[in-house]
C-alpha positions in Angstrom: -8.8 23.4 1.5 -5.1 23.8 0.8 -4.3 25.1 -2.6 -0.6 24.9 -2.1 0.7 21.6 -3.4 3.5 21.2 -0.8 1.9 19.4 2.1 2.9 17.5 5.2 0.4 14.7 5.7 0.1 13.6 9.4 -1.3 10.1 10.0 -3.0 10.3 13.4 -3.8 6.5 13.3 0.0 5.9 13.0 0.6 8.2 15.9 -1.9 6.4 18.1 -0.4 3.1 17.1 3.1 4.3 18.2 1.8 5.6 21.5 0.1 2.3 22.3 3.2 0.3 21.4 5.4 2.4 23.6 2.9 2.4 26.4 2.8 -1.4 26.3 6.6 -1.5 26.5 6.9 0.7 29.6 4.1 -1.0 31.7 3.5 -0.6 34.5 5.2 2.8 34.3 3.2 5.8 33.1 4.1 7.7 30.0 4.6 11.4 29.2 4.1 12.1 25.5 6.6 14.8 24.5 4.9 17.3 22.2 7.3 20.2 22.4 8.4 22.1 19.2 4.9 21.7 17.8 5.1 17.9 18.4 8.4 17.8 16.5 6.8 19.6 13.6 3.7 17.3 13.5 1.2 19.7 15.1 1.0 19.8 18.9 -2.7 20.5 19.3 -3.8 17.7 16.9 -1.3 15.2 18.3 -2.2 15.9 21.9 -5.9 15.6 21.2 -5.4 12.3 19.5 -3.2 10.9 22.2 -5.4 12.2 25.1 -8.3 10.3 23.5 -6.2 7.2 23.5 -5.5 7.5 27.2 -2.3 9.6 27.4 -2.5 11.4 30.7 0.6 13.5 30.7 2.3 15.8 28.1 5.7 17.5 27.9 6.4 20.8 26.2 9.5 23.0 26.2 8.2 26.5 27.1 5.1 27.9 28.8 3.7 29.3 25.6 3.5 25.8 24.2 1.6 24.6 27.3 -0.8 27.6 27.2 -1.6 26.8 23.5 -2.6 23.2 24.5 -4.7 24.5 27.4 -6.5 26.9 25.1 -7.2 24.0 22.7 -8.9 22.1 25.5 -6.2 19.7 26.6 -6.9 19.0 30.3 -4.2 16.5 31.2 -1.1 17.6 33.1 1.4 19.4 31.0 5.1 19.6 32.1 7.2 22.6 31.0 10.5 20.8 30.6 12.7 23.8 29.6 12.3 25.8 32.9 10.7 29.2 33.4 12.0 32.8 33.4 11.2 35.5 35.9 7.7 36.8 35.2 6.3 33.5 34.0 5.3 32.0 37.4 1.8 33.6 37.4 1.0 32.2 34.0 2.2 28.7 35.0 -0.1 28.7 38.0 -3.0 30.3 36.1 -2.9 27.7 33.4 -2.1 24.7 35.7 1.2 24.0 33.9 3.6 21.8 35.8 7.0 23.6 35.9 10.3 21.7 35.9 12.5 23.7 38.2 16.2 23.7 39.1 16.8 27.0 40.9 15.4 28.5 44.1 14.5 31.8 42.6 11.9 30.1 40.3 10.7 28.0 43.2 10.1 31.1 45.4 8.3 32.9 42.5 6.0 29.9 42.0 5.4 29.6 45.7 4.3 33.3 45.9 2.0 32.9 42.8 0.4 29.8 44.4 0.0 31.6 47.7 -2.0 34.4 46.0 -4.4 31.8 44.7 -4.5 29.9 48.0 -3.4 26.6 46.4 -0.7 24.1 46.8 1.1 23.9 43.4 2.8 20.8 42.1 6.3 21.0 40.6 8.9 18.7 39.1 12.6 19.1 40.1 15.4 18.2 37.7 18.7 16.7 38.8 21.8 17.1 36.5 23.4 13.7 36.4 25.7 14.3 33.5 23.9 16.1 30.7 25.3 19.4 31.8 22.3 21.4 30.5 19.6 21.9 33.2 19.2 20.7 36.7 20.7 21.0 40.2 23.9 19.2 40.9 23.5 16.2 43.1 25.9 17.8 45.6 23.4 20.7 46.0 20.4 18.5 46.5 20.3 18.6 50.3 20.5 22.4 50.7 18.1 22.9 47.7 15.4 20.6 49.1 15.9 21.8 52.7 14.9 25.3 51.5 12.1 23.8 49.3 10.5 22.3 52.3 9.9 25.8 53.7 7.9 26.8 50.6 4.5 25.8 51.9 2.6 26.3 48.7 4.7 24.0 46.6 4.6 20.3 46.4 7.4 18.2 44.7 5.5 15.7 42.6 8.4 14.3 40.6 12.2 14.1 40.3 13.7 13.7 36.9 17.0 13.7 35.0 18.1 13.3 31.4 20.5 10.9 29.6 23.3 12.3 27.6 23.9 9.4 25.3 21.2 6.7 25.8 21.0 6.1 22.1 24.5 4.6 22.2 25.1 0.9 22.5 27.7 1.4 25.1 25.8 2.1 28.3 28.5 2.7 30.9 27.9 6.4 31.2 24.2 6.0 31.1 24.3 3.4 33.9 26.4 5.8 35.9 23.9 8.6 35.4 21.0 6.3 36.5 22.9 5.2 39.6 23.7 8.8 40.5 20.1 9.8 40.0 18.7 7.0 42.2 21.3 7.7 44.9 20.3 11.4 44.9 16.7 10.4 45.1 17.4 8.5 48.3 19.1 11.5 49.8 16.2 13.7 49.0 13.7 11.2 50.4 15.8 11.2 53.6 14.9 14.8 54.0 11.2 13.8 54.1 10.5 14.8 50.5 8.4 12.1 48.9 7.7 12.7 45.2 5.1 10.4 43.5 7.1 10.0 40.3 10.6 9.4 39.1 11.3 10.0 35.4 14.4 9.5 33.3 13.8 7.3 30.3 13.6 9.0 26.9 12.9 7.2 23.7 16.2 5.3 23.5 16.4 4.4 27.2 12.7 3.3 27.1 13.8 0.5 24.6 17.0 -0.9 26.1 17.4 0.4 29.6 14.5 -1.3 31.4 15.8 -0.1 34.8 15.5 3.5 33.7 11.7 3.4 33.1 11.0 4.0 36.8 7.6 5.6 37.4 7.2 7.5 34.1 8.9 7.4 30.7 8.9 10.4 28.3 9.3 9.4 24.7 9.5 12.0 22.0 10.9 11.0 18.5 9.5 7.4 18.7 6.0 8.7 19.0 6.4 10.1 15.5 7.6 6.8 14.0 11.4 7.6 13.9 14.1 5.8 15.8 16.8 7.7 17.9 19.5 5.5 16.5 19.9 3.1 13.5 20.7 0.2 15.8 17.2 0.6 17.4 15.3 0.3 14.2 12.7 -2.4 14.5 13.1 -2.7 18.3 9.5 -1.6 18.6 7.0 -1.7 15.7 6.6 1.9 14.8 4.7 3.5 11.9 5.9 6.8 10.3 3.5 9.6 11.1 4.6 12.2 8.5 4.8 12.2 4.8 6.1 15.3 2.9 4.8 15.6 -0.6 4.6 18.2 -3.4 3.7 18.3 -7.1 5.7 19.0 -10.2 5.4 22.7 -11.1 7.3 22.7 -14.4 9.1 20.2 -16.7 11.8 21.2 -19.0 14.0 19.3 -21.5 17.6 20.4 -21.5 20.6 19.5 -23.7 23.8 17.7 -22.7 26.1 20.1 -20.8 23.2 22.3 -19.5 23.7 23.5 -15.9 21.1 23.8 -13.2 20.6 26.1 -10.2 22.8 28.4 -8.1 26.5 27.6 -8.4 25.9 25.5 -11.5 26.6 22.4 -9.4 24.6 20.1 -11.7 25.5 19.5 -15.3 23.4 17.3 -17.6 25.6 14.4 -18.8 23.0 13.7 -21.6 19.9 15.2 -23.0 17.8 15.4 -19.8 14.4 16.2 -18.4 14.4 18.5 -15.3 11.3 18.9 -13.1 11.0 21.9 -10.9 9.2 21.4 -7.5 7.6 24.2 -5.5 9.3 23.5 -2.2 12.7 24.6 -0.9 14.8 25.4 2.1 12.3 27.9 3.4 9.9 25.0 3.7 12.5 22.9 5.6 14.1 21.0 2.8 17.8 20.9 3.9 20.0 22.7 1.4 22.7 20.0 1.9 20.5 17.6 0.0 21.4 19.3 -3.3 23.4 16.8 -5.3 23.1 14.0 -2.7 19.4 13.6 -2.0 16.5 12.0 -3.9 12.8 12.3 -4.3 10.2 9.9 -5.5 8.4 10.6 -8.8 6.4 8.1 -10.8 7.3 5.4 -8.2 11.0 5.8 -8.8 13.9 7.5 -7.0 15.2 10.4 -8.9 18.2 12.6 -7.9 17.9 16.2 -6.7 19.5 18.3 -9.4 21.7 21.1 -8.2 21.4 23.5 -5.3 18.1 23.7 -3.4 16.7 27.2 -3.6 14.6 29.0 -1.0 11.2 28.2 -2.6 12.1 25.7 -5.4 14.2 22.7 -6.1 14.9 20.6 -9.2 15.0 16.9 -9.9 16.4 14.9 -12.8 13.4 12.9 -14.0 15.0 11.8 -17.3 14.4 8.1 -16.5 10.8 8.5 -15.5 8.4 8.2 -18.5 5.6 10.7 -19.0 6.4 13.1 -16.2 4.1 16.2 -16.4 3.0 19.2 -14.4 0.9 18.1 -11.4 2.5 14.8 -10.9 3.2 13.9 -7.2 6.7 14.1 -5.8 7.5 12.6 -2.4 10.3 13.9 -0.2 9.5 11.8 2.9 7.2 8.9 2.5 6.2 6.1 0.1 5.3 6.1 -3.5 4.8 2.8 -5.4 7.3 0.3 -4.0 9.8 3.0 -2.9 10.2 4.7 0.5 12.3 7.6 1.6 12.5 7.8 5.4 13.2 10.9 7.5 16.3 9.0 8.8 17.6 8.7 5.2 17.0 12.4 4.6 18.8 13.2 7.8 21.8 11.1 7.1 22.3 12.6 3.7 21.9 16.1 5.2 24.3 15.3 8.0 21.8 15.7 10.8 19.2 13.8 12.7 15.5 13.1 12.0 14.5 15.4 14.9 15.9 18.4 13.0 14.3 17.3 9.7 10.8 17.1 11.3 11.2 20.3 13.4 12.6 22.2 10.4 9.5 21.8 8.2 8.2 25.3 8.3 4.8 26.7 9.2 4.1 27.6 5.6 3.8 23.9 4.7 0.2 23.0 5.6 -0.3 20.0 7.9 -3.2 17.8 6.7 -4.4 15.3 9.2 -5.5 11.9 8.0 -6.4 8.5 9.4 
C-alpha cells in the first residue's frame, strides 16, 4: 500500500497493446523491446515480465547492471547491453548470459577470455558507426576489426547494428545514407566469412516510416510506452499512453489580489484567488521550467501552475474550479474528465522531449501497476 499521494500509474495492458501493434508493423522482422533506464521510468522488471508473456523474445538495456537486474527477476529471453562494457565487466556478462554490444577489440578479447574459462562460445553484437558519432567502429575499420575477431574462437558474431542520428525527421536524406553505408559495410564483413544472423537498425521513428530499415530486428523504445518520437508521427500507429502521473491536493488557501506565490514571487494574483498546494516537485521529476507555463488537471479542468515549482511542492491556481478541497485528485500527465495532458505537451512546455520527462520521474514516486 502506498500512503504517498503522488503516484505514477503504469497501465500494463496499454504497454502490451503498444508492443503488439509495433510487432505487427515490423513483421516479419523480430523486435527488441528497449527497457533501458528502468523502461524509460516505467519499471523495467514489470515491463519486461509483461512483454515476455506477450511473446517478446529480446530486450535491450544500456548497462550490464540493468541486465543483471532483469535476470535476477526471472527474465530468460536474450538481453542486449547496448551501451558497451568497461574493463572488468566481461565476466559478469558471460555469467549472466547478457549479450554485449561491442565496438573495440579490447572488449572482444576480454569476453573471449571469459567465455574460454567457461568453455562456451559466447554471442556478441557488433556496432557500426554510420553517422551517429557516438559508439561503433568506423566502416573503414570493419575489415581489420573482423579479421581479428575471426581469431577469437570463443566469440560468435550474432548481429550487426547501427543507429540513426535523425530518423524522427521528415527529411530522410541523411538517414538513407546511413542505411546504405550500413548495408555496404555488412556486405564487406560477410565477404570475410562472418555471417551474423541478425541486422538491426530501426528505432521507433525508423520503424514507422523507413520500411527498408526494419531488416531482421527492430528495436523500439519510446513508442512502447505510448509516446511518439516526433509530432508528425502522432497517430501513425495506434498507441496507448502507459503512464499517468497523479497526486492529490495537500492544502487550499484563499489569497487576496496582489498576493505573490513561491520562490522569486513570479506569480501574482490578479484577483482574489484560490491556491492549491500539491505534494510533488522537481525532486519527483516535475520540470522546474513548467512554473508559469504548465498546467495540471483538477476537477476535470486545466488549471495553471502558479509560480516556481519547488523541490517537494508546487502550487496551482484553482480559482475557477468550484469546491476544491484537500484530497482532490490532481493530474500532471494523463486524463481527468474530458481533459488530457500528454507527456509530449509537458515536454514541449519544458523545452525537452517526452523521453526525458518519463526518465526524470524519480524513484521516490511509487509506480503502481494496473490493467
